[in-house]
C-alpha positions as CSV (number, residue, x, y, z in Angstrom):
1,M,-1.3,-24.1,-8.3
2,S,-0.1,-27.6,-7.9
3,D,-2.4,-28.1,-4.9
4,P,-5.0,-30.6,-6.0
5,R,-7.6,-28.7,-4.1
6,V,-7.4,-25.9,-6.7
7,A,-8.2,-28.2,-9.6
8,A,-11.0,-29.8,-7.6
9,I,-12.9,-26.5,-7.3
10,P,-16.1,-26.7,-9.4
11,L,-16.4,-24.2,-12.3
12,Q,-19.7,-22.3,-12.8
13,D,-18.6,-19.7,-15.4
14,C,-20.9,-16.7,-15.2
15,G,-20.3,-15.9,-18.9
16,E,-19.0,-12.3,-18.4
17,D,-17.2,-10.9,-21.4
18,L,-13.6,-9.9,-21.6
19,V,-13.2,-6.1,-21.6
20,D,-10.3,-3.9,-22.8
21,V,-8.9,-2.0,-19.8
22,R,-7.4,0.6,-22.2
23,M,-10.9,2.0,-22.6
24,H,-11.4,2.5,-18.9
25,G,-8.8,4.9,-17.5
26,L,-6.1,2.5,-16.3
27,R,-2.5,3.0,-17.1
28,V,-1.5,0.1,-19.4
29,D,2.1,-1.0,-20.1
30,D,2.9,-2.5,-23.5
31,R,5.7,-4.9,-22.6
32,K,3.3,-7.9,-23.0
33,C,1.4,-6.5,-25.9
34,D,0.3,-8.8,-28.7
35,E,-1.3,-8.2,-32.1
36,A,-4.8,-9.2,-30.9
37,G,-4.6,-7.0,-27.8
38,A,-5.3,-10.0,-25.5
39,W,-3.0,-8.8,-22.8
40,A,-5.1,-5.7,-22.1
41,H,-8.3,-7.7,-21.5
42,I,-9.9,-9.0,-18.3
43,R,-13.3,-10.2,-17.3
44,Q,-15.9,-7.5,-16.8
45,G,-16.2,-8.2,-13.1
46,V,-12.5,-7.7,-12.4
47,L,-12.4,-4.2,-13.9
48,P,-14.4,-2.3,-11.2
49,R,-12.2,-3.9,-8.6
50,L,-9.1,-2.7,-10.2
51,L,-10.5,0.8,-10.5
52,H,-11.5,0.7,-6.8
53,A,-8.0,-0.4,-5.9
54,Q,-6.7,2.5,-7.9
55,S,-8.9,4.9,-5.9
56,L,-7.4,3.6,-2.6
57,L,-3.8,4.4,-3.5
58,P,-1.9,7.4,-2.1
59,T,-2.0,10.6,-4.0
60,G,0.6,10.5,-6.8
61,V,0.7,6.7,-7.0
62,L,-1.0,4.8,-9.8
63,L,-1.6,1.2,-10.8
64,L,0.3,0.1,-13.9
65,F,-1.5,-2.8,-15.6
66,V,1.1,-5.1,-17.2
67,E,-0.9,-8.2,-18.3
68,G,-4.4,-9.6,-18.0
69,F,-5.8,-12.2,-20.3
70,R,-3.4,-14.8,-21.6
71,P,-4.8,-17.2,-24.3
72,P,-4.6,-20.8,-23.3
73,A,-2.1,-21.6,-26.1
74,L,0.2,-18.9,-24.8
75,Q,-0.2,-20.2,-21.2
76,Q,0.8,-23.7,-22.4
77,R,3.9,-22.3,-24.1
78,Y,5.0,-20.4,-20.9
79,F,4.4,-23.5,-18.8
80,E,6.4,-25.7,-21.2
81,E,9.3,-23.2,-21.4
82,Y,9.6,-22.9,-17.7
83,A,9.3,-26.7,-17.3
84,N,12.2,-27.1,-19.8
85,E,14.3,-24.6,-17.9
86,L,13.8,-26.4,-14.6
87,A,14.4,-29.8,-16.2
88,R,17.7,-28.6,-17.5
89,A,18.7,-27.3,-14.1
90,H,17.4,-30.3,-12.2
91,P,17.7,-33.4,-14.4
92,D,17.3,-35.7,-11.4
93,W,13.8,-34.4,-10.6
94,P,11.0,-36.9,-11.3
95,P,8.1,-35.7,-13.5
96,A,5.7,-35.1,-10.5
97,E,8.2,-33.0,-8.6
98,L,9.0,-31.1,-11.8
99,R,5.4,-30.3,-12.4
100,D,4.8,-29.2,-8.8
101,A,7.8,-26.9,-9.0
102,V,6.7,-25.4,-12.4
103,S,3.2,-24.9,-11.1
104,R,4.4,-22.7,-8.2
105,F,5.4,-20.0,-10.7
106,V,3.5,-20.7,-13.9
107,S,0.0,-22.1,-13.6
108,P,-1.0,-25.3,-15.5
109,P,-3.0,-24.1,-18.6
110,E,-6.2,-25.9,-17.5
111,I,-6.6,-23.9,-14.3
112,A,-4.6,-20.8,-15.1
113,P,-6.2,-17.6,-13.8
114,H,-4.8,-15.5,-16.6
115,S,-6.4,-17.8,-19.2
116,A,-9.7,-17.2,-17.5
117,G,-9.4,-13.5,-17.7
118,A,-9.4,-13.5,-13.9
119,A,-5.8,-12.5,-13.2
120,V,-3.8,-9.3,-13.5
121,D,-0.1,-8.6,-13.2
122,V,0.3,-5.1,-11.9
123,T,2.8,-2.8,-10.3
124,L,2.9,0.8,-9.1
125,I,4.1,4.0,-10.8
126,D,4.5,7.6,-9.8
127,Y,2.7,10.5,-11.5
128,Q,5.5,10.7,-14.1
129,G,5.1,7.1,-15.1
130,R,8.2,5.8,-13.3
131,E,7.9,2.4,-11.7
132,L,8.3,2.3,-8.0
133,D,10.8,0.0,-6.3
134,M,9.1,-3.3,-5.6
135,G,12.2,-5.3,-5.0
136,T,12.2,-7.2,-8.3
137,R,11.0,-6.6,-11.8
138,V,7.5,-7.9,-12.7
139,N,7.7,-11.5,-13.8
140,A,11.2,-12.1,-12.3
141,S,11.5,-15.9,-11.7
142,P,12.4,-17.4,-8.4
143,E,15.8,-18.4,-9.9
144,E,16.5,-14.9,-11.3
145,S,15.4,-13.1,-8.1
146,K,16.7,-15.6,-5.6
147,G,13.2,-15.9,-4.2
148,A,12.7,-12.1,-3.9
149,C,9.7,-12.4,-6.3
150,Y,7.6,-14.0,-3.6
151,T,5.3,-11.5,-2.0
152,D,6.6,-12.0,1.6
153,A,10.2,-12.6,0.7
154,P,12.7,-11.5,3.4
155,G,15.6,-9.2,2.9
156,L,13.9,-6.5,0.9
157,S,14.6,-2.9,1.3
158,S,12.3,-0.9,3.4
159,R,11.1,1.0,0.4
160,A,10.2,-2.1,-1.5
161,C,8.4,-3.6,1.5
162,T,6.4,-0.4,1.9
163,N,5.5,-0.4,-1.8
164,R,4.4,-4.0,-1.7
165,V,2.2,-3.4,1.3
166,T,0.7,-0.3,-0.4
167,L,-0.1,-2.4,-3.5
168,G,-1.4,-5.4,-1.6
169,R,-3.6,-3.4,0.8
170,A,-5.4,-1.6,-2.1
171,L,-5.9,-4.8,-4.2
172,S,-7.0,-7.0,-1.3
173,T,-9.4,-4.3,0.0
174,A,-10.9,-4.2,-3.6
175,G,-11.5,-8.0,-3.4
176,L,-8.6,-9.5,-5.3
177,I,-6.3,-12.1,-3.8
178,N,-2.6,-12.6,-4.3
179,Y,-0.9,-15.7,-5.5
180,G,2.7,-16.0,-4.4
181,T,4.4,-13.4,-6.5
182,W,3.9,-9.7,-5.5
183,W,2.5,-8.6,-8.9
184,H,-0.1,-11.4,-9.5
185,W,-3.6,-10.8,-8.3
186,S,-6.9,-12.4,-9.3
187,Y,-10.6,-12.5,-8.7
188,G,-13.2,-15.2,-9.7
189,D,-10.8,-18.1,-10.6
190,R,-10.4,-21.4,-8.9
191,Y,-7.6,-20.3,-6.6
192,W,-9.7,-17.3,-5.5
193,A,-12.6,-19.6,-4.8
194,L,-10.4,-21.9,-2.6
195,Q,-8.9,-19.0,-0.7
196,T,-12.2,-17.2,-0.1
197,R,-14.1,-20.4,0.5
198,Q,-16.5,-19.9,-2.4
199,P,-18.4,-23.0,-3.7
200,A,-17.3,-22.5,-7.3
201,A,-15.1,-20.5,-9.6
202,L,-16.8,-17.7,-11.6
203,Y,-14.4,-17.8,-14.5
204,G,-12.9,-20.6,-16.6
205,P,-10.7,-20.7,-19.7
206,A,-11.8,-18.0,-22.1
207,E,-11.1,-16.8,-25.7
208,L,-11.2,-13.4,-27.2
209,P,-14.4,-12.7,-29.3
Protein backbone atom coordinates (compact mmCIF):
# COMPACT_ATOMS: atom_id res chain seq x y z
CA MET A 1 0.00 0.00 0.00
CA SER A 2 3.04 2.28 0.00
CA ASP A 3 2.81 2.53 -3.79
CA PRO A 4 1.80 6.17 -4.55
CA ARG A 5 -0.36 4.90 -7.41
CA VAL A 6 -2.77 3.43 -4.84
CA ALA A 7 -3.32 6.74 -3.05
CA ALA A 8 -3.69 8.47 -6.44
CA ILE A 9 -6.74 6.38 -7.42
CA PRO A 10 -9.86 8.61 -7.33
CA LEU A 11 -12.64 7.72 -4.92
CA GLN A 12 -16.26 7.61 -6.03
CA ASP A 13 -17.94 6.02 -3.04
CA CYS A 14 -21.12 4.29 -4.16
CA GLY A 15 -22.71 4.74 -0.74
CA GLU A 16 -23.43 1.09 -0.02
CA ASP A 17 -24.19 0.21 3.57
CA LEU A 18 -22.10 -1.98 5.80
CA VAL A 19 -23.88 -5.31 6.38
CA ASP A 20 -23.42 -7.91 9.10
CA VAL A 21 -22.18 -11.18 7.62
CA ARG A 22 -23.43 -13.12 10.64
CA MET A 23 -26.94 -12.71 9.23
CA HIS A 24 -26.10 -14.31 5.89
CA GLY A 25 -24.85 -17.84 6.41
CA LEU A 26 -21.09 -17.41 6.60
CA ARG A 27 -19.04 -18.99 9.36
CA VAL A 28 -17.66 -16.13 11.47
CA ASP A 29 -14.76 -16.42 13.89
CA ASP A 30 -14.77 -14.29 17.03
CA ARG A 31 -11.03 -13.72 17.55
CA LYS A 32 -11.37 -10.11 16.34
CA CYS A 33 -14.77 -9.44 17.86
CA ASP A 34 -15.49 -6.01 19.31
CA GLU A 35 -18.36 -4.62 21.34
CA ALA A 36 -19.94 -2.82 18.38
CA GLY A 37 -19.67 -5.85 16.08
CA ALA A 38 -17.65 -3.87 13.54
CA TRP A 39 -15.41 -6.82 12.67
CA ALA A 40 -18.37 -8.78 11.25
CA HIS A 41 -19.39 -6.07 8.77
CA ILE A 42 -18.48 -5.51 5.12
CA ARG A 43 -19.91 -3.43 2.31
CA GLN A 44 -23.08 -4.81 0.79
CA GLY A 45 -21.44 -5.47 -2.58
CA VAL A 46 -18.70 -7.63 -1.06
CA LEU A 47 -21.10 -10.07 0.58
CA PRO A 48 -22.46 -11.83 -2.54
CA ARG A 49 -18.91 -12.30 -3.76
CA LEU A 50 -17.96 -14.05 -0.55
CA LEU A 51 -21.03 -16.26 -0.79
CA HIS A 52 -20.15 -17.08 -4.38
CA ALA A 53 -16.59 -17.98 -3.32
CA GLN A 54 -18.06 -20.24 -0.65
CA SER A 55 -20.09 -22.06 -3.30
CA LEU A 56 -16.95 -22.75 -5.33
CA LEU A 57 -15.08 -24.56 -2.55
CA PRO A 58 -14.77 -28.37 -2.48
CA THR A 59 -17.35 -30.36 -0.55
CA GLY A 60 -16.60 -30.28 3.16
CA VAL A 61 -14.52 -27.10 2.99
CA LEU A 62 -15.89 -23.76 4.19
CA LEU A 63 -14.79 -20.17 4.40
CA LEU A 64 -14.11 -18.85 7.88
CA PHE A 65 -14.61 -15.09 8.08
CA VAL A 66 -12.08 -13.62 10.54
CA GLU A 67 -12.33 -9.85 10.11
CA GLY A 68 -14.02 -7.34 7.85
CA PHE A 69 -14.62 -3.69 8.69
CA ARG A 70 -12.02 -2.02 10.84
CA PRO A 71 -12.90 1.48 12.13
CA PRO A 72 -10.34 4.09 11.02
CA ALA A 73 -9.25 4.73 14.62
CA LEU A 74 -8.44 1.04 15.08
CA GLN A 75 -6.59 0.94 11.77
CA GLN A 76 -4.54 3.93 12.94
CA ARG A 77 -3.67 2.08 16.15
CA TYR A 78 -2.56 -1.04 14.27
CA PHE A 79 -0.45 1.06 11.92
CA GLU A 80 1.27 2.90 14.77
CA GLU A 81 1.87 -0.27 16.78
CA TYR A 82 3.56 -2.03 13.87
CA ALA A 83 5.54 1.12 13.04
CA ASN A 84 6.82 1.22 16.62
CA GLU A 85 7.74 -2.46 16.46
CA LEU A 86 9.77 -1.99 13.27
CA ALA A 87 11.34 1.22 14.55
CA ARG A 88 12.66 -0.62 17.60
CA ALA A 89 14.06 -3.40 15.41
CA HIS A 90 15.53 -1.01 12.82
CA PRO A 91 16.48 2.26 14.53
CA ASP A 92 18.64 3.23 11.55
CA TRP A 93 15.74 3.33 9.08
CA PRO A 94 14.75 6.84 7.94
CA PRO A 95 11.04 7.76 8.28
CA ALA A 96 10.22 7.20 4.59
CA GLU A 97 11.74 3.72 4.60
CA LEU A 98 9.97 2.86 7.83
CA ARG A 99 6.59 3.98 6.48
CA ASP A 100 7.08 1.95 3.30
CA ALA A 101 7.95 -1.15 5.31
CA VAL A 102 4.95 -0.72 7.62
CA SER A 103 2.61 -0.17 4.67
CA ARG A 104 3.52 -3.52 3.13
CA PHE A 105 1.79 -5.27 6.02
CA VAL A 106 -0.57 -2.71 7.62
CA SER A 107 -2.29 -0.23 5.32
CA PRO A 108 -2.08 3.49 6.05
CA PRO A 109 -5.44 4.47 7.60
CA GLU A 110 -6.37 6.92 4.86
CA ILE A 111 -6.39 4.21 2.16
CA ALA A 112 -6.96 1.05 4.21
CA PRO A 113 -9.33 -1.45 2.52
CA HIS A 114 -10.55 -2.71 5.91
CA SER A 115 -11.60 0.81 6.93
CA ALA A 116 -13.62 1.05 3.74
CA GLY A 117 -15.48 -2.17 4.51
CA ALA A 118 -13.94 -3.54 1.31
CA ALA A 119 -11.50 -6.09 2.75
CA VAL A 120 -11.88 -9.42 4.45
CA ASP A 121 -9.47 -11.67 6.28
CA VAL A 122 -10.50 -15.27 5.72
CA THR A 123 -9.24 -18.81 6.01
CA LEU A 124 -10.57 -22.31 5.39
CA ILE A 125 -12.12 -24.81 7.79
CA ASP A 126 -13.41 -28.34 7.46
CA TYR A 127 -16.97 -29.44 8.21
CA GLN A 128 -16.07 -29.85 11.89
CA GLY A 129 -14.85 -26.27 12.14
CA ARG A 130 -11.13 -27.09 12.22
CA GLU A 131 -8.87 -24.64 10.40
CA LEU A 132 -6.96 -26.10 7.49
CA ASP A 133 -3.19 -25.85 7.23
CA MET A 134 -2.40 -22.57 5.44
CA GLY A 135 1.27 -22.44 6.39
CA THR A 136 0.86 -19.70 9.01
CA ARG A 137 -1.82 -18.40 11.29
CA VAL A 138 -4.05 -15.57 10.08
CA ASN A 139 -2.36 -12.19 10.69
CA ALA A 140 1.10 -13.66 11.24
CA SER A 141 3.58 -10.85 10.61
CA PRO A 142 6.50 -11.17 8.18
CA GLU A 143 8.84 -11.20 11.17
CA GLU A 144 6.95 -13.90 13.07
CA SER A 145 6.45 -16.12 10.02
CA LYS A 146 9.83 -15.42 8.39
CA GLY A 147 7.98 -14.32 5.28
CA ALA A 148 5.68 -17.34 5.06
CA CYS A 149 2.66 -15.05 5.50
CA TYR A 150 3.07 -13.82 1.94
CA THR A 151 0.75 -15.58 -0.47
CA ASP A 152 3.42 -16.96 -2.80
CA ALA A 153 6.05 -17.64 -0.13
CA PRO A 154 8.45 -20.49 -0.96
CA GLY A 155 9.12 -23.45 1.28
CA LEU A 156 5.54 -24.23 2.32
CA SER A 157 4.28 -27.77 2.74
CA SER A 158 2.37 -29.26 -0.17
CA ARG A 159 -0.79 -29.26 1.93
CA ALA A 160 -0.49 -25.55 2.78
CA CYS A 161 0.22 -24.73 -0.88
CA THR A 162 -2.84 -26.68 -2.00
CA ASN A 163 -5.06 -24.98 0.57
CA ARG A 164 -3.84 -21.53 -0.41
CA VAL A 165 -4.52 -22.30 -4.07
CA THR A 166 -8.01 -23.55 -3.19
CA LEU A 167 -8.78 -20.38 -1.23
CA GLY A 168 -7.28 -18.08 -3.84
CA ARG A 169 -9.01 -19.72 -6.79
CA ALA A 170 -12.45 -19.40 -5.18
CA LEU A 171 -12.02 -15.78 -4.07
CA SER A 172 -10.43 -14.55 -7.28
CA THR A 173 -13.11 -16.26 -9.38
CA ALA A 174 -15.68 -14.43 -7.25
CA GLY A 175 -14.06 -11.08 -8.10
CA LEU A 176 -11.88 -10.35 -5.08
CA ILE A 177 -8.17 -9.61 -5.27
CA ASN A 178 -5.36 -10.58 -2.95
CA TYR A 179 -2.98 -8.16 -1.30
CA GLY A 180 0.28 -9.80 -0.33
CA THR A 181 -0.77 -11.95 2.61
CA TRP A 182 -2.73 -15.12 1.88
CA TRP A 183 -5.73 -14.26 4.08
CA HIS A 184 -6.36 -10.67 2.91
CA TRP A 185 -8.80 -10.17 0.01
CA SER A 186 -10.75 -7.15 -1.12
CA TYR A 187 -13.18 -5.70 -3.61
CA GLY A 188 -13.98 -2.08 -4.43
CA ASP A 189 -11.09 -0.34 -2.66
CA ARG A 190 -8.25 1.70 -4.19
CA TYR A 191 -5.86 -1.25 -4.46
CA TRP A 192 -8.58 -3.30 -6.19
CA ALA A 193 -9.16 -0.41 -8.62
CA LEU A 194 -5.45 -0.21 -9.44
CA GLN A 195 -5.08 -3.95 -9.97
CA THR A 196 -8.23 -4.29 -12.06
CA ARG A 197 -7.66 -1.03 -13.97
CA GLN A 198 -10.86 0.58 -12.80
CA PRO A 199 -11.17 4.37 -13.07
CA ALA A 200 -12.03 4.85 -9.39
CA ALA A 201 -12.51 3.05 -6.09
CA LEU A 202 -16.08 2.20 -5.10
CA TYR A 203 -15.54 2.36 -1.35
CA GLY A 204 -13.78 4.87 0.90
CA PRO A 205 -13.42 5.15 4.70
CA ALA A 206 -16.69 4.20 6.41
CA GLU A 207 -18.28 4.25 9.83
CA LEU A 208 -20.84 1.94 11.41
CA PRO A 209 -24.36 3.43 11.48
